DSSP file (Angstrom, degrees, kcal/mol; ACC not computed):
  #  RESIDUE AA STRUCTURE BP1 BP2  ACC     N-H-->O    O-->H-N    N-H-->O    O-->H-N    TCO  KAPPA ALPHA  PHI   PSI    X-CA   Y-CA   Z-CA
    1    1 A M              0   0    0      0, 0.0     2,-0.3     0, 0.0     0, 0.0   0.000 360.0 360.0 360.0 130.4    7.0  -17.7  -46.3
    2    2 A S        -     0   0    0      1,-0.0     2,-0.3     0, 0.0     0, 0.0  -0.621 360.0-127.1 -87.5 148.8    4.9  -19.5  -48.9
    3    3 A R        -     0   0    0     -2,-0.3     2,-0.4     1,-0.0    -1,-0.0  -0.643  19.1-120.7 -93.7 147.2    1.1  -19.8  -48.5
    4    4 A I        -     0   0    0     -2,-0.3     2,-0.4    35,-0.0    35,-0.1  -0.714  27.1-130.1 -85.7 139.1   -0.7  -23.1  -48.7
    5    5 A K        -     0   0    0     -2,-0.4    35,-0.3    35,-0.2    37,-0.0  -0.716  20.6-156.2 -92.1 131.9   -3.2  -23.1  -51.6
    6    6 A K        -     0   0    0     -2,-0.4    32,-0.0    37,-0.1    27,-0.0  -0.865  23.2-105.9-108.5 144.2   -6.6  -24.3  -50.5
    7    7 A P        -     0   0    0      0, 0.0     2,-0.3     0, 0.0    37,-0.3  -0.327  28.6-116.0 -71.5 152.9   -9.0  -25.8  -53.1
    8    8 A V  E     -a   44   0A   0     35,-2.1    37,-2.7    -2,-0.0     2,-0.5  -0.661  28.6-140.2 -81.0 139.8  -12.1  -23.8  -54.3
    9    9 A I  E     -a   45   0A   0     -2,-0.3     2,-0.3    35,-0.2    37,-0.2  -0.931  17.8-170.1-114.7 126.5  -15.1  -25.5  -53.3
   10   10 A Y  E     -a   46   0A   0     35,-2.9    37,-2.3    -2,-0.5     2,-0.3  -0.871   7.4-159.8-115.7 142.1  -18.2  -25.7  -55.9
   11   11 A F  E     -a   47   0A   0     -2,-0.3     2,-0.4    35,-0.2    37,-0.2  -0.999  11.4-175.8-133.2 134.6  -21.6  -27.0  -54.8
   12   12 A N  E     -a   48   0A   0     35,-2.4    37,-2.0    -2,-0.3     2,-1.4  -0.894   7.8-166.7-126.5  96.3  -24.5  -28.3  -56.8
   13   13 A N  E >   +a   49   0A   0     -2,-0.4     3,-0.8    35,-0.2    37,-0.1  -0.633  15.9 168.4 -79.2  80.6  -27.7  -29.2  -55.2
   14   14 A L  T 3  S+     0   0    0     35,-1.7    -1,-0.2    -2,-1.4    36,-0.2   0.716  76.4  40.6 -76.6 -21.5  -29.5  -31.2  -57.9
   15   15 A V  T 3  S-     0   0    0     34,-0.4    -1,-0.3    -3,-0.1    35,-0.1   0.331 107.7-113.8-114.3   3.4  -32.3  -32.5  -55.7
   16   16 A K    <   -     0   0    0     -3,-0.8    -2,-0.1    33,-0.2    34,-0.0   0.881  43.6-174.5  67.0  37.2  -33.0  -29.4  -53.5
   17   17 A A        -     0   0    0      1,-0.1     2,-2.9    32,-0.1    -1,-0.1  -0.312  43.7 -93.9 -57.7 149.8  -31.8  -31.0  -50.3
   18   18 A P  S    S+     0   0    0      0, 0.0     2,-0.4     0, 0.0    -1,-0.1  -0.156  90.6 104.8 -74.0  52.3  -32.6  -28.6  -47.4
   19   19 A F        -     0   0    0     -2,-2.9     2,-0.2     4,-0.0    -6,-0.1  -0.986  63.1-132.4-127.3 138.2  -29.1  -26.8  -47.4
   20   20 A T     >  -     0   0    0     -2,-0.4     4,-2.3     1,-0.1     5,-0.2  -0.537  25.3-120.4 -79.1 156.7  -28.0  -23.5  -48.6
   21   21 A D  H  > S+     0   0    0      2,-0.2     4,-2.8     1,-0.2     5,-0.2   0.912 116.0  55.2 -61.7 -38.3  -24.8  -23.2  -50.7
   22   22 A Q  H  > S+     0   0    0      1,-0.2     4,-2.5     2,-0.2     5,-0.2   0.970 107.2  48.8 -57.4 -55.4  -23.3  -21.1  -48.1
   23   23 A C  H  > S+     0   0    0      2,-0.2     4,-2.5     1,-0.2     5,-0.2   0.906 114.1  45.3 -43.5 -55.2  -24.0  -23.7  -45.4
   24   24 A I  H  X S+     0   0    0     -4,-2.3     4,-3.9     1,-0.2     5,-0.3   0.974 114.2  48.4 -55.6 -58.0  -22.5  -26.5  -47.5
   25   25 A K  H  X S+     0   0    0     -4,-2.8     4,-1.9     1,-0.2    -1,-0.2   0.828 111.1  49.5 -57.3 -36.1  -19.5  -24.5  -48.5
   26   26 A R  H  X S+     0   0    0     -4,-2.5     4,-1.6    -5,-0.2    -1,-0.2   0.937 116.3  42.0 -74.1 -46.5  -18.7  -23.3  -45.0
   27   27 A R  H  X S+     0   0    0     -4,-2.5     4,-2.5    -5,-0.2    -2,-0.2   0.886 113.0  53.2 -68.0 -36.5  -18.9  -26.8  -43.6
   28   28 A A  H  X S+     0   0    0     -4,-3.9     4,-3.1     1,-0.2    -1,-0.2   0.915 107.7  50.8 -60.0 -42.8  -17.1  -28.4  -46.4
   29   29 A R  H  X S+     0   0    0     -4,-1.9     4,-1.7    -5,-0.3    -1,-0.2   0.867 111.6  47.5 -65.8 -36.3  -14.3  -25.9  -46.0
   30   30 A L  H  X S+     0   0    0     -4,-1.6     4,-1.7     2,-0.2     3,-0.4   0.970 114.6  47.4 -55.8 -61.4  -14.1  -26.8  -42.1
   31   31 A I  H  X S+     0   0    0     -4,-2.5     4,-2.7     1,-0.2     5,-0.3   0.887 110.9  51.0 -54.8 -46.8  -14.2  -30.6  -43.0
   32   32 A A  H  X S+     0   0    0     -4,-3.1     4,-1.6     1,-0.2    -1,-0.2   0.876 108.9  53.0 -68.0 -34.9  -11.4  -30.1  -45.8
   33   33 A N  H  < S+     0   0    0     -4,-1.7    -1,-0.2    -3,-0.4    -2,-0.2   0.820 116.6  37.6 -64.1 -33.4   -9.1  -28.2  -43.2
   34   34 A E  H  < S+     0   0    0     -4,-1.7    -2,-0.2    -3,-0.2    -1,-0.2   0.737 125.3  37.7 -88.4 -25.8   -9.4  -30.9  -40.8
   35   35 A T  H  < S+     0   0    0     -4,-2.7    -3,-0.2    -5,-0.2    -2,-0.2   0.927 101.9  68.0 -85.4 -58.3   -9.3  -33.8  -43.2
   36   36 A L  S  < S-     0   0    0     -4,-1.6     4,-0.1    -5,-0.3    79,-0.1  -0.342  83.4-113.0 -76.1 143.2   -6.9  -32.9  -46.0
   37   37 A P        -     0   0    0      0, 0.0    -1,-0.1     0, 0.0    -2,-0.1  -0.390  30.3-115.9 -67.6 156.8   -3.1  -32.5  -45.5
   38   38 A S  S    S+     0   0    0      1,-0.2     2,-0.8   -32,-0.0   -33,-0.1   0.754 106.7  59.7 -64.4 -25.8   -1.8  -29.0  -45.9
   39   39 A K  S    S+     0   0    0    -35,-0.1     2,-0.3     2,-0.0    -1,-0.2  -0.882  72.9 128.6-109.4 106.1    0.2  -30.0  -48.9
   40   40 A N        -     0   0    0     -2,-0.8   -35,-0.2   -35,-0.3    38,-0.2  -0.935  59.1-123.9-147.9 164.3   -2.1  -31.5  -51.7
   41   41 A N        +     0   0    0     36,-3.3    37,-0.1    -2,-0.3     2,-0.1   0.568  65.6 124.8 -92.1  -8.1   -2.5  -30.8  -55.3
   42   42 A L        +     0   0    0     35,-0.4    39,-0.2     1,-0.2    38,-0.2  -0.269  26.0 169.5 -56.0 120.4   -6.2  -30.0  -55.3
   43   43 A S  S    S+     0   0    0     37,-4.3   -35,-2.1     1,-0.3     2,-0.3   0.599  72.7  19.9-100.9 -13.3   -7.3  -26.6  -56.7
   44   44 A E  E     -ab   8  81A   0     36,-1.1    38,-1.4   -37,-0.3     2,-0.4  -0.988  55.6-165.0-155.6 148.0  -10.9  -27.4  -56.7
   45   45 A I  E     -ab   9  82A   0    -37,-2.7   -35,-2.9    -2,-0.3     2,-0.5  -0.998  13.7-157.7-128.5 127.6  -13.4  -29.7  -55.1
   46   46 A S  E     -ab  10  83A   0     36,-2.3    38,-3.2    -2,-0.4     2,-0.5  -0.945   6.4-166.0-111.6 131.3  -16.9  -30.1  -56.6
   47   47 A I  E     -ab  11  84A   0    -37,-2.3   -35,-2.4    -2,-0.5     2,-0.4  -0.972   8.3-177.8-117.4 120.1  -19.8  -31.4  -54.3
   48   48 A A  E     -ab  12  85A   0     36,-2.5    38,-3.3    -2,-0.5     2,-0.5  -0.930  19.8-152.8-121.2 141.9  -23.0  -32.6  -55.8
   49   49 A I  E     +ab  13  86A   0    -37,-2.0   -35,-1.7    -2,-0.4   -34,-0.4  -0.958  32.1 169.7-110.9 125.0  -26.2  -33.8  -54.1
   50   50 A V  E     - b   0  87A   0     36,-3.1    38,-1.6    -2,-0.5    39,-0.5  -0.781  31.8 -98.9-135.0 171.7  -28.0  -36.2  -56.6
   51   51 A D     >  -     0   0    0     -2,-0.2     4,-2.2    36,-0.2     5,-0.2  -0.341  42.1 -98.7 -85.9 172.5  -31.0  -38.7  -56.6
   52   52 A E  H  > S+     0   0    0      1,-0.2     4,-1.9     2,-0.2     5,-0.1   0.825 120.0  58.1 -65.0 -36.9  -30.8  -42.4  -56.3
   53   53 A K  H  > S+     0   0    0      2,-0.2     4,-1.8     1,-0.2    -1,-0.2   0.902 109.7  44.4 -53.5 -50.6  -31.1  -43.0  -60.0
   54   54 A T  H  > S+     0   0    0      2,-0.2     4,-2.6     1,-0.2     5,-0.2   0.924 113.8  47.3 -63.2 -50.4  -28.0  -40.8  -60.7
   55   55 A I  H  X S+     0   0    0     -4,-2.2     4,-2.7     1,-0.2    -1,-0.2   0.840 110.8  53.7 -70.7 -31.7  -25.8  -42.2  -58.0
   56   56 A R  H  X S+     0   0    0     -4,-1.9     4,-2.4    -5,-0.2    11,-0.3   0.913 110.0  48.5 -64.3 -45.7  -26.8  -45.8  -59.0
   57   57 A Q  H  X S+     0   0    0     -4,-1.8     4,-2.4     2,-0.2    -2,-0.2   0.895 113.5  45.9 -52.6 -53.4  -25.7  -44.9  -62.6
   58   58 A L  H  X>S+     0   0    0     -4,-2.6     4,-3.3     1,-0.2     5,-0.5   0.949 113.2  48.7 -62.1 -49.5  -22.4  -43.5  -61.5
   59   59 A N  H  X5S+     0   0    0     -4,-2.7     6,-1.8     1,-0.2     4,-1.5   0.869 113.0  48.6 -65.4 -34.0  -21.7  -46.4  -59.1
   60   60 A K  H  X5S+     0   0    0     -4,-2.4     4,-0.7     4,-0.3    -1,-0.2   0.903 115.4  43.1 -66.6 -40.4  -22.5  -48.9  -61.8
   61   61 A K  H  <5S+     0   0    0     -4,-2.4    -2,-0.2    -5,-0.2    -3,-0.2   0.902 127.9  26.4 -70.8 -43.1  -20.3  -47.2  -64.5
   62   62 A Y  H  <5S+     0   0    0     -4,-3.3    -3,-0.2    -5,-0.2    -2,-0.2   0.708 135.1  26.4-107.0 -16.8  -17.4  -46.5  -62.4
   63   63 A R  H  <<S-     0   0    0     -4,-1.5    -3,-0.2    -5,-0.5    -2,-0.1   0.365  93.8-126.9-116.2  -1.0  -17.4  -49.2  -59.5
   64   64 A K     <  +     0   0    0     -4,-0.7     2,-0.5    -6,-0.3    -4,-0.3   0.747  68.9 128.3  56.6  28.7  -19.3  -51.8  -61.4
   65   65 A K        -     0   0    0     -6,-1.8     2,-1.9     2,-0.1    -1,-0.2  -0.963  53.1-148.9-118.1 114.5  -21.8  -52.0  -58.5
   66   66 A N        +     0   0    0     -2,-0.5     2,-0.3    -6,-0.1    -9,-0.1  -0.395  64.8  89.8 -88.5  63.3  -25.5  -51.8  -59.6
   67   67 A K  S    S-     0   0    0     -2,-1.9     2,-0.2   -11,-0.3    -2,-0.1  -0.980  77.3-104.8-151.0 158.2  -26.8  -50.1  -56.4
   68   68 A A        -     0   0    0     -2,-0.3     2,-0.3    -9,-0.1   -12,-0.1  -0.511  37.4-175.3 -81.5 151.7  -27.3  -46.7  -54.9
   69   69 A T        -     0   0    0     -2,-0.2    18,-0.2   -17,-0.1    21,-0.2  -0.957  34.5-117.7-143.3 161.5  -24.9  -45.6  -52.2
   70   70 A S  S    S+     0   0    0     -2,-0.3    17,-2.2     1,-0.2     2,-0.3   0.815  92.9  16.0 -73.2 -33.9  -24.7  -42.5  -49.9
   71   71 A V  E     -C   86   0A   0     15,-0.2     2,-0.3    19,-0.1    15,-0.2  -0.991  52.9-175.1-147.8 145.1  -21.3  -41.1  -51.2
   72   72 A L  E     -C   85   0A   0     13,-1.7    13,-3.8    -2,-0.3     2,-0.4  -0.986  12.8-160.4-132.8 136.8  -19.0  -41.5  -54.2
   73   73 A T  E     -C   84   0A   0     -2,-0.3     2,-0.4    11,-0.2    11,-0.2  -0.953   2.3-165.9-118.3 138.5  -15.6  -39.8  -54.4
   74   74 A F  E     +C   83   0A   0      9,-2.7     9,-2.4    -2,-0.4     2,-0.1  -0.996  57.2   6.1-119.8 128.3  -13.7  -39.2  -57.7
   75   75 A G        -     0   0    0     -2,-0.4     2,-0.3     7,-0.2    44,-0.2  -0.208  68.0-121.8  91.2 177.8  -10.1  -38.2  -57.5
   76   76 A N    >   -     0   0    0      5,-0.3     3,-1.8    42,-0.1    42,-0.2  -0.879  38.4 -80.9-147.6 178.7   -7.6  -37.8  -54.8
   77   77 A I  T 3  S+     0   0    0     40,-2.6   -36,-3.3    42,-0.3   -35,-0.4   0.661 122.1  62.2 -67.3  -8.0   -5.3  -35.4  -53.2
   78   78 A T  T 3  S+     0   0    0     39,-0.3    -1,-0.3   -38,-0.2     2,-0.1   0.606  93.6  83.1 -86.9 -12.3   -2.7  -35.9  -55.9
   79   79 A D  S <  S-     0   0    0     -3,-1.8     3,-0.1     1,-0.1   -38,-0.1  -0.431  83.8-124.3 -86.1 167.5   -5.1  -34.7  -58.5
   80   80 A D  S    S+     0   0    0    -38,-0.2   -37,-4.3     1,-0.2   -36,-1.1   0.865  92.4  10.4 -73.8 -36.2   -5.9  -31.1  -59.6
   81   81 A S  E     -b   44   0A   0    -39,-0.2    -5,-0.3   -38,-0.2     2,-0.3  -0.945  63.6-171.4-141.0 158.7   -9.7  -31.5  -58.9
   82   82 A A  E     -b   45   0A   0    -38,-1.4   -36,-2.3    -2,-0.3     2,-0.4  -0.945  11.7-141.3-141.2 164.2  -12.0  -33.9  -57.3
   83   83 A E  E     -bC  46  74A   0     -9,-2.4    -9,-2.7    -2,-0.3     2,-0.5  -0.995   3.0-163.6-136.2 137.8  -15.6  -34.6  -56.9
   84   84 A I  E     -bC  47  73A   0    -38,-3.2   -36,-2.5    -2,-0.4     2,-0.5  -0.979  13.2-163.2-119.7 123.5  -17.7  -35.8  -54.0
   85   85 A V  E     -bC  48  72A   0    -13,-3.8   -13,-1.7    -2,-0.5     2,-0.4  -0.923   6.4-171.1-112.1 120.0  -21.2  -37.1  -55.0
   86   86 A L  E     -bC  49  71A   0    -38,-3.3   -36,-3.1    -2,-0.5     2,-0.7  -0.884  15.9-142.6-110.8 132.7  -23.7  -37.4  -52.2
   87   87 A C  E  >  -b   50   0A   0    -17,-2.2     4,-2.6    -2,-0.4     5,-0.2  -0.833   6.5-164.1 -98.6 117.4  -27.2  -39.1  -52.5
   88   88 A W  H  > S+     0   0    0    -38,-1.6     4,-2.2    -2,-0.7    -1,-0.2   0.837  87.7  53.7 -67.4 -29.0  -29.8  -37.3  -50.5
   89   89 A N  H  > S+     0   0    0    -39,-0.5     4,-1.9     2,-0.2    -1,-0.2   0.925 112.9  44.1 -69.3 -42.9  -32.4  -40.2  -50.6
   90   90 A K  H  > S+     0   0    0      2,-0.2     4,-3.3   -21,-0.2     5,-0.3   0.910 112.2  52.5 -66.8 -40.4  -29.8  -42.7  -49.2
   91   91 A I  H  X S+     0   0    0     -4,-2.6     4,-2.2     1,-0.2     5,-0.2   0.923 111.3  47.3 -57.4 -43.4  -28.5  -40.2  -46.6
   92   92 A H  H  X S+     0   0    0     -4,-2.2     4,-1.5    -5,-0.2    -1,-0.2   0.891 113.9  47.7 -66.4 -39.5  -32.2  -39.7  -45.4
   93   93 A Q  H  X S+     0   0    0     -4,-1.9     4,-2.4     2,-0.2    -2,-0.2   0.949 115.6  43.0 -67.4 -52.8  -32.8  -43.4  -45.3
   94   94 A E  H  X S+     0   0    0     -4,-3.3     4,-1.8     1,-0.2     6,-0.2   0.781 110.6  54.7 -65.2 -30.2  -29.6  -44.2  -43.4
   95   95 A A  H  X>S+     0   0    0     -4,-2.2     5,-2.7    -5,-0.3     4,-0.8   0.897 110.7  48.9 -70.8 -36.9  -29.9  -41.3  -41.0
   96   96 A K  H ><5S+     0   0    0     -4,-1.5     3,-1.2    -5,-0.2    -2,-0.2   0.970 110.3  48.9 -61.9 -53.1  -33.5  -42.7  -40.2
   97   97 A I  H 3<5S+     0   0    0     -4,-2.4    -1,-0.2     1,-0.3    -2,-0.2   0.860 116.2  44.7 -59.2 -35.5  -32.2  -46.3  -39.7
   98   98 A N  H 3<5S-     0   0    0     -4,-1.8    -1,-0.3    -5,-0.2    -2,-0.2   0.522 111.2-118.2 -87.9  -4.1  -29.4  -45.0  -37.4
   99   99 A G  T <<5 +     0   0    0     -3,-1.2     2,-0.3    -4,-0.8    -3,-0.2   0.749  68.1 133.3  77.5  22.6  -31.6  -42.6  -35.4
  100  100 A L      < -     0   0    0     -5,-2.7    -1,-0.3    -6,-0.2     2,-0.1  -0.712  63.9 -98.0-110.1 163.3  -29.7  -39.5  -36.4
  101  101 A K     >  -     0   0    0     -2,-0.3     4,-2.4     1,-0.1     5,-0.3  -0.459  34.3-124.8 -70.8 144.2  -30.8  -36.1  -37.7
  102  102 A Q  H  > S+     0   0    0      1,-0.2     4,-3.4     2,-0.2     5,-0.2   0.956 110.3  52.7 -57.1 -49.7  -30.5  -35.9  -41.5
  103  103 A K  H  > S+     0   0    0      1,-0.2     4,-2.0     2,-0.2    -1,-0.2   0.910 109.4  49.0 -61.6 -36.6  -28.2  -32.9  -41.4
  104  104 A D  H  > S+     0   0    0      2,-0.2     4,-1.4     1,-0.2    -1,-0.2   0.905 114.6  45.1 -66.6 -37.6  -25.8  -34.6  -38.9
  105  105 A Y  H  X S+     0   0    0     -4,-2.4     4,-2.8     2,-0.2     5,-0.2   0.900 108.6  57.2 -73.4 -41.3  -25.7  -37.7  -41.2
  106  106 A F  H  X S+     0   0    0     -4,-3.4     4,-2.4    -5,-0.3    -1,-0.2   0.930 108.7  45.9 -53.9 -45.9  -25.3  -35.7  -44.2
  107  107 A F  H  X S+     0   0    0     -4,-2.0     4,-1.6    -5,-0.2    -1,-0.2   0.758 110.2  52.3 -71.4 -25.2  -22.2  -34.1  -42.8
  108  108 A Y  H  X S+     0   0    0     -4,-1.4     4,-1.9     2,-0.2    -1,-0.2   0.906 111.2  48.1 -72.6 -38.2  -20.8  -37.3  -41.7
  109  109 A A  H  X S+     0   0    0     -4,-2.8     4,-2.5     2,-0.2    -2,-0.2   0.884 111.2  50.8 -59.2 -43.3  -21.3  -38.7  -45.3
  110  110 A L  H  X S+     0   0    0     -4,-2.4     4,-1.6    -5,-0.2    -1,-0.2   0.859 111.1  48.9 -59.2 -38.0  -19.6  -35.4  -46.7
  111  111 A K  H  X S+     0   0    0     -4,-1.6     4,-2.3     2,-0.2    -2,-0.2   0.921 108.3  54.6 -75.7 -38.3  -16.6  -36.0  -44.2
  112  112 A H  H  X S+     0   0    0     -4,-1.9     4,-2.0     1,-0.3    -2,-0.2   0.952 107.8  50.2 -51.4 -53.4  -16.5  -39.7  -45.5
  113  113 A G  H  X S+     0   0    0     -4,-2.5     4,-0.8     1,-0.2    -1,-0.3   0.882 109.0  49.7 -51.4 -42.4  -16.2  -38.3  -49.0
  114  114 A F  H >< S+     0   0    0     -4,-1.6     3,-0.9     1,-0.2     4,-0.4   0.904 108.8  53.0 -71.7 -37.2  -13.3  -35.9  -48.0
  115  115 A K  H >< S+     0   0    0     -4,-2.3     3,-1.5     1,-0.3     4,-0.3   0.849 100.4  63.0 -70.3 -32.3  -11.4  -38.9  -46.3
  116  116 A N  H >< S+     0   0    0     -4,-2.0     3,-1.1     1,-0.3    -1,-0.3   0.746  91.6  67.9 -58.6 -26.7  -11.8  -40.9  -49.6
  117  117 A L  T << S+     0   0    0     -3,-0.9   -40,-2.6    -4,-0.8    -1,-0.3   0.750  88.8  62.4 -64.0 -23.2   -9.7  -38.2  -51.1
  118  118 A L  T <  S+     0   0    0     -3,-1.5    -1,-0.2    -4,-0.4    -2,-0.2   0.640  85.4  92.7 -78.7 -13.1   -6.8  -39.3  -49.1
  119  119 A K    <         0   0    0     -3,-1.1   -42,-0.3    -4,-0.3    -3,-0.0  -0.490 360.0 360.0 -77.1 149.3   -6.8  -42.8  -50.9
  120  120 A K              0   0    0     -2,-0.1    -1,-0.1   -44,-0.1   -44,-0.1   0.310 360.0 360.0-112.4 360.0   -4.5  -43.3  -53.9
């Protein structure tokens, strides 16, 4: 019987959001298991938490939209690697607007990033 290869998850907290690496990786693994199909090409997924300036620059460069967003996803399940970039400031603002806890909204945005990997 062949084993299904699960992607390695890397995490980079560039803005010091209040999460430990272990917490993010554990939750990301759960989200990956429930979101991604068992057969995919991903060998690694990088998750980064950045500031508004950085995500605005990425959004402008790759999506031609000059505004900050809560999550950007690069790559998909047919690629070898992918990156999910989250903006802590936007997540904080959107959580407040929606009356949600920051941590809950952060993981909602992370799950959204994983779902974006399903698009081709």
